[in-house]
C-alpha positions as CSV (number, residue, x, y, z in Angstrom):
1,X,0.1,-0.3,-0.2
2,X,1.9,2.9,-1.2
3,X,1.2,6.4,0.6
4,X,0.6,10.0,-0.7
5,X,2.9,12.2,0.9
6,X,2.4,16.5,-0.1
7,X,5.3,17.9,-1.6
8,X,4.9,20.9,1.2
9,X,4.8,18.4,4.5
10,X,7.6,16.2,2.6
11,X,10.3,19.7,2.5
12,X,8.7,20.4,6.0
13,X,9.7,17.0,7.3
14,X,12.9,16.6,5.8
15,X,13.6,20.5,6.9
16,X,12.9,19.3,10.6
17,X,14.8,16.1,10.7
18,X,17.9,18.3,9.4
19,X,17.2,20.3,12.6
20,X,17.1,17.8,14.9
21,X,20.2,15.8,13.4
22,X,22.2,19.0,13.4
23,X,22.4,19.4,9.6
24,X,22.2,22.1,7.9
25,X,19.5,24.6,7.7
26,X,17.1,25.0,5.0
27,X,16.0,28.2,5.6
28,X,12.6,30.2,4.7
29,X,12.4,32.2,2.0
30,X,13.7,35.3,3.0
31,X,11.6,38.4,3.2
32,X,12.9,41.5,1.2
33,X,14.2,44.8,2.6
34,X,14.9,48.1,2.3
35,X,18.5,48.6,0.4
36,X,18.6,52.4,0.3
37,X,17.0,55.3,-1.0
38,X,15.7,56.0,-5.1
39,X,14.9,59.7,-4.4
40,X,13.8,62.2,-2.2
41,X,10.6,65.1,-3.3
42,X,10.9,68.9,-1.9
43,X,8.7,71.3,-2.7
44,X,10.2,74.8,-4.5
45,X,9.9,78.3,-4.6
46,X,12.2,79.8,-7.1
47,X,12.5,76.9,-10.2
48,X,14.8,78.9,-12.6
49,X,17.6,80.0,-10.0
50,X,17.0,76.3,-8.4
51,X,17.9,74.9,-12.0
52,X,20.4,77.0,-12.7
53,X,22.0,76.4,-9.6
54,X,21.6,72.8,-9.6
55,X,23.2,72.6,-13.1
56,X,25.9,74.7,-11.5
57,X,26.7,71.9,-9.2
58,X,27.9,69.9,-12.5
59,X,24.3,67.9,-12.3
60,X,21.5,66.8,-15.0
61,X,18.5,68.3,-14.6
62,X,15.2,66.7,-16.3
63,X,12.0,69.1,-16.3
64,X,8.2,68.5,-16.4
65,X,4.9,69.7,-16.1
66,X,4.8,69.2,-11.8
67,X,8.8,68.6,-11.2
68,X,12.0,68.9,-12.3
69,X,14.0,65.8,-10.9
70,X,18.0,66.8,-10.2
71,X,20.2,63.3,-10.8
72,X,23.1,62.5,-8.2
73,X,24.7,59.3,-9.4
74,X,22.0,56.6,-9.0
75,X,19.6,58.9,-6.9
76,X,17.1,61.7,-7.6
77,X,16.0,64.7,-5.9
78,X,12.4,65.9,-7.5
79,X,11.6,69.6,-6.3
80,X,8.3,69.9,-6.8
81,X,7.1,72.8,-9.1
82,X,5.6,75.6,-6.8
83,X,1.7,75.5,-8.6
84,X,1.9,71.4,-7.9
85,X,2.9,71.5,-4.2
86,X,0.4,74.1,-3.5
87,X,-1.9,72.1,-5.5
88,X,-4.9,71.1,-2.6
89,X,-5.2,68.4,-4.6
90,X,-1.7,66.8,-5.3
91,X,-2.0,64.7,-1.6
92,X,1.0,62.7,-1.9
93,X,3.7,65.5,0.1
94,X,4.1,66.2,3.4
95,X,1.3,68.3,4.0
96,X,3.3,70.8,6.4
97,X,6.4,71.1,3.8
98,X,7.2,74.6,2.6
99,X,10.8,75.6,1.2
100,X,13.0,75.2,2.7
101,X,12.5,71.9,3.8
102,X,15.3,70.5,3.2
103,X,18.7,69.0,4.5
104,X,20.5,66.8,2.4
105,X,23.9,65.6,2.6
106,X,25.7,64.5,-1.2
107,X,29.0,62.5,-0.9
108,X,31.7,64.7,-2.5
109,X,34.7,62.7,-4.5
110,X,37.3,64.5,-4.8
111,X,39.9,66.9,-3.3
112,X,38.2,69.4,-1.3
113,X,40.1,72.7,-3.4
114,X,38.0,71.1,-5.9
115,X,34.3,70.9,-3.7
116,X,35.7,74.5,-3.8
117,X,36.0,75.5,-7.0
118,X,32.5,74.1,-8.3
119,X,30.6,75.1,-4.9
120,X,32.5,78.8,-6.8
121,X,31.8,78.2,-9.8
122,X,27.6,77.5,-8.8
123,X,28.0,80.7,-6.9
124,X,27.0,78.7,-3.1
125,X,28.2,80.9,-0.4
126,X,29.8,78.2,2.4
127,X,27.7,78.7,5.4
128,X,29.7,76.6,8.3
129,X,33.0,74.4,7.6
130,X,34.9,72.2,6.9
131,X,34.0,70.6,9.8
132,X,34.6,67.1,11.0
133,X,31.0,64.7,10.5
134,X,30.4,60.8,11.7
135,X,28.3,60.3,8.1
136,X,26.2,57.7,6.9
137,X,29.3,55.1,5.4
138,X,29.4,55.0,9.8
139,X,33.0,56.9,9.2
140,X,34.0,60.6,10.0
141,X,34.4,62.7,7.4
142,X,35.1,66.4,6.7
143,X,32.1,68.9,5.6
144,X,30.9,71.6,4.0
145,X,27.5,73.5,4.3
146,X,25.7,75.7,2.1
147,X,22.5,76.6,1.3
148,X,20.6,76.1,-2.6
149,X,18.4,79.7,-4.1
150,X,15.3,77.8,-1.9
151,X,17.1,78.3,1.6
152,X,17.6,73.9,1.7
153,X,20.9,73.1,3.4
154,X,23.1,71.2,1.3
155,X,26.1,68.8,3.0
156,X,29.1,67.9,1.0
157,X,31.1,65.0,3.1
158,X,34.3,64.4,2.2
159,X,35.3,60.8,3.1
160,X,39.4,60.0,3.5
């Protein structure tokens, strides 16, 4: 007489037997996890000045009717145009967000002198720095702070 066992029951019993016998444990399928940022969205007040500033930082800027996207490597900042973020029908944003509400930190891949030159070309004024800070890489780096035309705080961190 043949016994029929479901595939699930067979796998469960084999996994349990392996665990009991001190053998290799068969892990359950792992759930997904957060691996990083895709983009950040901020309201924007002074559109033309902001676009000129971020282009002056050497960043690619793409525009559409509702937002201007600034690309930093594989990440992006969406700056919502004033007419969009002020529209009461637009609810996919922080309800109290108004410019300036951003505090962003960028990793600078270069020497401090090249950072200073780039900030000067963009017309950015240093408000603090360079100063030592602990960064997202869990290491200490040197940070320089500036503000964009809307008043958002931008930090440029150089890791050793």
